[in-house]
Backbone as JSON, one array per atom type, in Angstrom:
{
  "sequence": "XXXXXXXXXXXXXXXXXXXXXXXXXXXXXXXXXXXXXXXXXXXXXXXXXXXXXXXXXXXXXXXXXXXXXXXXXXXXXXXXXXXXXXXXXXXXXX",
  "N": [[34.18, 7.92, -9.29], [31.73, 9.83, -10.28], [28.72, 9.93, -10.12], [25.66, 11.7, -10.88], [22.27, 12.35, -11.27], [19.74, 12.6, -13.38], [16.69, 13.92, -13.24], [13.13, 14.93, -13.38], [9.79, 16.11, -15.42], [7.39, 14.94, -17.15], [8.84, 15.15, -20.25], [10.66, 16.92, -19.95], [13.1, 17.56, -20.58], [15.05, 15.6, -20.53], [16.31, 14.02, -21.8], [17.32, 15.5, -23.64], [19.47, 15.77, -21.65], [21.31, 14.0, -21.65], [21.6, 12.94, -24.12], [23.47, 15.33, -24.6], [25.39, 14.61, -22.69], [26.04, 12.45, -23.6], [27.39, 13.14, -25.96], [29.85, 14.43, -24.52], [31.24, 12.46, -24.53], [30.97, 10.71, -22.24], [29.26, 8.06, -19.53], [26.02, 6.98, -19.82], [23.07, 6.03, -18.46], [19.88, 5.37, -18.36], [17.18, 5.17, -16.74], [14.55, 4.71, -17.39], [15.01, 3.16, -20.1], [15.45, 0.98, -18.82], [13.18, -0.19, -17.41], [11.61, 0.2, -19.67], [13.08, -2.2, -21.45], [12.62, -4.02, -19.6], [10.03, -4.71, -19.79], [10.08, -6.81, -22.23], [11.14, -9.2, -21.15], [10.21, -12.44, -20.34], [10.12, -13.59, -17.54], [9.95, -11.22, -16.05], [7.46, -10.22, -17.56], [5.64, -12.95, -16.92], [5.46, -12.93, -14.21], [3.89, -9.81, -14.0], [2.17, -10.83, -15.04], [0.47, -12.35, -13.71], [0.04, -10.81, -11.27], [-1.91, -8.61, -12.22], [-2.94, -9.55, -14.48], [-2.75, -9.18, -16.57], [0.14, -8.26, -19.15], [0.24, -6.41, -20.2], [1.98, -2.83, -20.67], [0.48, -0.16, -21.15], [-2.14, -1.01, -20.11], [-1.1, -1.59, -17.53], [-0.67, 0.34, -16.6], [-2.87, 2.09, -16.69], [-3.86, 0.58, -14.54], [-2.42, 0.99, -12.74], [-2.16, 3.87, -11.77], [-4.85, 4.23, -10.56], [-5.01, 2.68, -8.47], [-3.0, 2.48, -5.85], [-2.32, 0.19, -4.22], [-2.11, -1.11, -5.8], [0.13, 0.25, -7.52], [2.11, 0.03, -6.07], [3.05, -2.65, -5.96], [3.61, -2.9, -8.63], [6.09, -1.42, -7.83], [7.55, -3.29, -6.52], [7.59, -5.93, -8.31], [9.3, -4.85, -10.48], [11.18, -2.7, -9.37], [13.3, -3.91, -7.58], [15.43, -5.23, -10.25], [15.39, -3.37, -11.66], [17.22, -1.72, -9.92], [19.63, -3.52, -10.29], [20.63, -3.14, -12.4], [21.44, -0.49, -12.25], [23.35, -0.94, -10.73], [24.53, -2.56, -11.66], [25.89, -1.62, -14.32], [27.22, 0.67, -12.71], [29.28, -0.64, -12.08], [30.61, -2.37, -14.28], [31.68, 0.09, -15.61], [33.05, 1.73, -13.59]],
  "CA": [[33.19, 7.54, -10.45], [31.17, 10.94, -10.01], [27.35, 9.55, -10.2], [24.65, 12.26, -11.06], [20.9, 11.74, -11.48], [18.77, 13.67, -13.72], [14.89, 13.66, -12.28], [12.27, 15.68, -13.79], [8.58, 15.27, -15.55], [7.74, 14.07, -18.56], [9.15, 16.73, -21.55], [11.64, 18.62, -19.45], [14.66, 17.91, -21.31], [16.27, 14.44, -19.77], [16.52, 13.02, -22.76], [18.29, 15.7, -24.13], [20.0, 16.26, -21.53], [21.44, 12.46, -21.7], [22.21, 13.59, -25.04], [24.64, 16.55, -24.41], [26.67, 14.44, -21.78], [27.14, 11.12, -24.45], [28.4, 14.0, -26.83], [30.81, 15.19, -24.39], [32.18, 10.93, -23.56], [30.58, 10.17, -20.76], [28.67, 6.96, -19.92], [25.1, 7.52, -19.09], [22.56, 5.27, -18.32], [18.49, 5.73, -18.49], [15.71, 3.71, -16.19], [13.06, 4.68, -18.8], [15.39, 2.59, -20.85], [15.22, -0.54, -18.15], [11.98, -0.44, -17.21], [11.28, -0.81, -21.72], [13.66, -3.59, -21.6], [11.98, -5.94, -19.14], [8.47, -5.68, -21.1], [10.47, -8.33, -23.37], [11.64, -10.44, -20.12], [9.59, -13.26, -19.97], [10.08, -13.49, -15.87], [8.91, -10.3, -15.62], [6.41, -10.44, -18.43], [4.53, -13.55, -16.16], [5.3, -11.61, -12.88], [2.9, -8.83, -14.34], [0.18, -11.2, -16.2], [-0.23, -13.18, -12.07], [-0.2, -9.63, -10.67], [-3.0, -7.65, -13.34], [-3.87, -10.14, -15.3], [-1.91, -8.14, -18.44], [1.61, -7.54, -19.36], [0.57, -4.9, -21.16], [2.22, -2.04, -20.37], [-0.44, 0.64, -21.23], [-3.62, -1.5, -19.37], [-1.07, -1.8, -16.13], [-0.89, 2.2, -16.09], [-4.17, 2.79, -16.14], [-4.34, 0.27, -13.33], [-1.62, 1.67, -11.03], [-2.45, 4.93, -12.17], [-6.17, 4.34, -10.01], [-4.84, 1.96, -7.54], [-2.24, 3.21, -4.94], [-1.28, -0.4, -3.87], [-1.35, -1.81, -7.1], [1.37, 0.7, -8.2], [3.02, -1.29, -5.12], [2.56, -3.97, -6.28], [3.85, -3.21, -9.69], [7.19, -1.17, -7.42], [8.14, -4.82, -5.93], [8.54, -5.96, -9.43], [10.02, -3.76, -11.19], [12.38, -1.56, -8.54], [14.76, -5.08, -7.87], [16.04, -5.54, -11.35], [16.16, -2.33, -12.28], [18.06, -1.55, -8.73], [19.91, -4.4, -10.26], [20.89, -2.92, -13.63], [21.82, 0.12, -12.28], [24.97, -1.1, -9.78], [26.36, -3.28, -12.99], [26.25, -0.11, -14.99], [28.22, 1.41, -12.04], [30.2, -1.78, -11.12], [31.15, -2.13, -15.1], [31.82, 2.26, -15.34], [33.59, 2.39, -11.94]],
  "C": [[32.46, 9.12, -10.11], [29.8, 10.48, -10.79], [26.77, 11.12, -10.29], [23.81, 11.67, -11.71], [20.56, 12.77, -12.09], [16.82, 13.3, -14.11], [14.24, 14.8, -13.72], [10.79, 14.78, -14.88], [9.07, 15.06, -16.6], [8.12, 15.8, -19.74], [9.76, 17.6, -21.16], [13.07, 18.34, -19.85], [15.38, 16.52, -21.07], [17.35, 13.94, -19.95], [17.83, 13.53, -23.44], [19.7, 16.14, -23.5], [21.84, 15.05, -21.48], [22.44, 12.61, -22.48], [23.89, 14.02, -25.52], [25.37, 15.64, -23.79], [26.96, 13.01, -22.85], [27.97, 11.31, -25.52], [29.7, 14.1, -26.35], [31.68, 13.38, -24.0], [31.97, 10.51, -22.24], [29.14, 9.02, -21.02], [27.73, 7.38, -19.28], [24.11, 5.93, -19.29], [20.53, 5.75, -18.48], [17.49, 4.9, -17.95], [14.94, 3.93, -17.21], [13.8, 3.77, -19.58], [15.46, 1.18, -20.0], [14.49, -0.83, -18.36], [11.25, -1.11, -18.81], [12.07, -2.12, -21.5], [12.68, -4.61, -20.43], [10.93, -6.08, -19.47], [9.22, -6.06, -21.55], [11.62, -8.95, -21.81], [10.5, -10.72, -19.81], [9.73, -13.32, -18.18], [9.42, -12.38, -16.11], [7.17, -10.18, -16.02], [5.09, -11.59, -17.13], [4.2, -13.38, -15.3], [3.74, -10.9, -12.86], [1.66, -9.54, -14.76], [-0.11, -11.88, -14.57], [-0.79, -11.64, -11.53], [-1.68, -8.76, -11.06], [-2.72, -8.61, -13.85], [-3.92, -9.57, -16.9], [-0.76, -8.26, -18.23], [1.12, -6.35, -19.75], [0.41, -3.78, -20.67], [1.25, -0.59, -19.74], [-1.83, 0.22, -20.15], [-2.74, -1.31, -18.04], [-0.87, -0.59, -16.01], [-1.91, 2.27, -16.1], [-4.4, 1.87, -14.6], [-4.0, 0.71, -12.07], [-1.87, 3.19, -11.19], [-3.57, 5.19, -11.1], [-6.24, 3.97, -8.69], [-3.41, 1.54, -6.97], [-1.08, 1.46, -4.51], [-0.92, -1.64, -5.05], [0.3, -1.21, -7.47], [3.05, 0.39, -7.09], [3.66, -2.05, -5.34], [3.79, -4.51, -7.58], [5.68, -2.31, -8.94], [8.19, -2.77, -7.24], [8.47, -5.04, -7.29], [9.16, -5.48, -10.15], [10.84, -3.35, -10.49], [13.4, -2.73, -8.53], [15.26, -5.17, -8.64], [16.52, -4.02, -11.84], [17.21, -1.52, -11.35], [19.24, -2.54, -9.34], [21.13, -3.95, -11.61], [22.02, -1.45, -13.3], [23.18, 0.27, -11.49], [25.48, -2.09, -11.13], [26.43, -2.16, -13.56], [27.32, 0.68, -13.91], [29.36, 0.29, -11.45], [31.31, -1.85, -13.19], [31.9, -0.89, -15.62], [32.91, 2.47, -14.89], [35.32, 3.01, -12.58]]
}
């Protein structure tokens, strides 16, 4: 299986490229969508609440954009779950 990562700034066309790839029958996975789903996970929400005193995505964004240490703490919570979902996707679609 070939694996291709599409990266870019906000509004740079990543979703458009994803849609084109899907139209050709390719399996795709969006890390942004994985993260959005994590904000529905009670275990994640509890960890966020403990770390940031909130589980609201917009409030956490304001905190981490102004504090590099808090950004690292957020990444320690979110990244393992994202990595796991990506690896599961690869295994499921190999």
